[in-house]
LOKOLZA-977556 format. One record per residue (C-alpha): residue number from 1; y, z, x. Coordinates in Angstrom, 2 decimals. Last residue first. Layout:
<pts>
+-----+---------+---------+---------+
:   i :       v :       w :       u :
+-----+---------+---------+---------+
: NUM :       Y :       Z :       X :
...
+-----+---------+---------+---------+
</pts>
This chain:
<pts>
+-----+---------+---------+---------+
:   i :       v :       w :       u :
+-----+---------+---------+---------+
: 106 :   11.50 :  -18.81 :   45.55 :
: 105 :   11.37 :  -17.47 :   41.90 :
: 104 :   14.95 :  -15.57 :   41.70 :
: 103 :   16.40 :  -18.74 :   43.14 :
: 102 :   15.61 :  -20.90 :   40.21 :
: 101 :   13.41 :  -23.99 :   41.50 :
: 100 :   15.17 :  -27.32 :   41.34 :
:  99 :   13.98 :  -29.32 :   38.57 :
:  98 :   17.44 :  -31.08 :   37.58 :
:  97 :   17.19 :  -28.73 :   34.14 :
:  96 :   16.66 :  -25.53 :   36.12 :
:  95 :   13.35 :  -24.28 :   36.99 :
:  94 :   11.01 :  -21.42 :   36.06 :
:  93 :   12.85 :  -20.51 :   32.81 :
:  92 :    9.93 :  -21.10 :   30.39 :
:  91 :   11.64 :  -24.12 :   28.99 :
:  90 :   12.52 :  -25.33 :   32.23 :
:  89 :    9.09 :  -25.18 :   33.88 :
:  88 :    7.69 :  -26.98 :   30.77 :
:  87 :    9.47 :  -29.86 :   31.72 :
:  86 :   12.25 :  -31.85 :   29.74 :
:  85 :   12.30 :  -34.73 :   27.69 :
:  84 :   13.70 :  -33.10 :   24.46 :
:  83 :   11.02 :  -34.28 :   22.17 :
:  82 :    8.15 :  -34.23 :   25.00 :
:  81 :    9.19 :  -30.77 :   26.16 :
:  80 :    9.11 :  -29.62 :   22.49 :
:  79 :    5.73 :  -30.91 :   21.74 :
:  78 :    4.57 :  -29.09 :   24.89 :
:  77 :    5.99 :  -25.84 :   23.76 :
:  76 :    4.59 :  -26.44 :   20.04 :
:  75 :    1.31 :  -26.73 :   21.91 :
:  74 :    1.69 :  -23.88 :   23.72 :
:  73 :    2.24 :  -21.25 :   20.84 :
:  72 :    5.64 :  -19.65 :   20.46 :
:  71 :    5.65 :  -15.95 :   20.34 :
:  70 :    7.44 :  -14.77 :   17.47 :
:  69 :   10.32 :  -12.41 :   17.17 :
:  68 :   11.98 :  -14.07 :   20.12 :
:  67 :   15.10 :  -15.32 :   18.24 :
:  66 :   14.46 :  -18.77 :   18.81 :
:  65 :   10.67 :  -18.55 :   17.86 :
:  64 :   11.52 :  -16.88 :   14.53 :
:  63 :   13.77 :  -19.43 :   13.64 :
:  62 :   11.10 :  -21.91 :   13.99 :
:  61 :    8.98 :  -19.91 :   11.69 :
:  60 :   11.89 :  -19.85 :    9.11 :
:  59 :   12.29 :  -23.43 :    9.43 :
:  58 :    8.88 :  -24.16 :    8.39 :
:  57 :    6.56 :  -26.10 :   10.80 :
:  56 :    5.52 :  -29.62 :   11.66 :
:  55 :    6.88 :  -29.44 :   15.05 :
:  54 :    9.19 :  -32.29 :   14.25 :
:  53 :    9.95 :  -30.74 :   11.13 :
:  52 :   10.80 :  -27.39 :   12.77 :
:  51 :   13.25 :  -29.30 :   15.09 :
:  50 :   15.00 :  -30.68 :   11.86 :
:  49 :   15.29 :  -27.46 :    9.86 :
:  48 :   16.55 :  -25.68 :   13.12 :
:  47 :   19.66 :  -28.01 :   13.03 :
:  46 :   19.95 :  -30.54 :   15.88 :
:  45 :   22.89 :  -31.25 :   17.88 :
:  44 :   21.49 :  -31.97 :   21.09 :
:  43 :   22.99 :  -29.36 :   23.03 :
:  42 :   22.34 :  -26.96 :   20.15 :
:  41 :   18.64 :  -27.36 :   20.16 :
:  40 :   18.37 :  -27.46 :   23.87 :
:  39 :   20.46 :  -24.36 :   24.07 :
:  38 :   18.02 :  -22.57 :   21.44 :
:  37 :   14.98 :  -23.65 :   23.21 :
:  36 :   16.58 :  -22.22 :   26.31 :
:  35 :   17.26 :  -18.78 :   24.50 :
:  34 :   13.75 :  -18.50 :   23.04 :
:  33 :   12.40 :  -19.29 :   26.46 :
:  32 :   13.66 :  -15.98 :   27.90 :
:  31 :   16.51 :  -16.25 :   30.84 :
:  30 :   16.14 :  -13.74 :   33.59 :
:  29 :   12.41 :  -12.66 :   34.47 :
:  28 :   12.73 :   -8.78 :   34.56 :
:  27 :   15.54 :   -8.13 :   32.43 :
:  26 :   14.45 :  -10.85 :   30.00 :
:  25 :   10.81 :   -9.36 :   29.77 :
:  24 :   12.18 :   -5.56 :   29.19 :
:  23 :   14.20 :   -7.01 :   26.14 :
:  22 :   11.40 :   -8.62 :   24.68 :
:  21 :    9.16 :   -5.80 :   25.24 :
:  20 :   11.68 :   -3.51 :   23.63 :
:  19 :   12.24 :   -5.63 :   20.51 :
:  18 :    8.38 :   -5.95 :   20.24 :
:  17 :    8.15 :   -2.16 :   20.17 :
:  16 :   10.97 :   -1.52 :   17.92 :
:  15 :    9.00 :   -3.95 :   15.39 :
:  14 :    5.76 :   -2.10 :   15.81 :
:  13 :    7.45 :    1.30 :   15.45 :
:  12 :    9.04 :    0.11 :   12.25 :
:  11 :    5.60 :   -1.29 :   10.96 :
:  10 :    3.88 :    1.82 :   11.73 :
:   9 :    6.66 :    4.18 :    9.94 :
:   8 :    6.37 :    2.05 :    6.94 :
:   7 :    2.50 :    2.45 :    6.75 :
:   6 :    2.80 :    6.11 :    7.17 :
:   5 :    5.26 :    6.24 :    4.39 :
:   4 :    3.11 :    4.37 :    2.05 :
:   3 :    5.20 :    1.97 :   -0.12 :
:   2 :    3.34 :   -0.99 :    1.46 :
:   1 :   -0.11 :    0.00 :    0.16 :
+-----+---------+---------+---------+
</pts>
């Protein structure tokens, strides 16, 4: 039952834990792929709905990818690389757009 107080506390805890893990990851690694895919979309003047259609998913699901709430599956990352004509290394933050390794990984 979703009105159960224990259930609600567990959900709230999971949500906080996801947020904390995402923040720790960003601090450790630099830019998170969610920020990069949003930047790519905005640079190409696409709406979330349009990119979601390319991936064959709902706009709400794509929105969760961009905000980092949900992890994006590898096959969607591959499709985004093909769509934007960038490398996987760029999307996951290992290289800049020109293909040069980011200094923190050298």
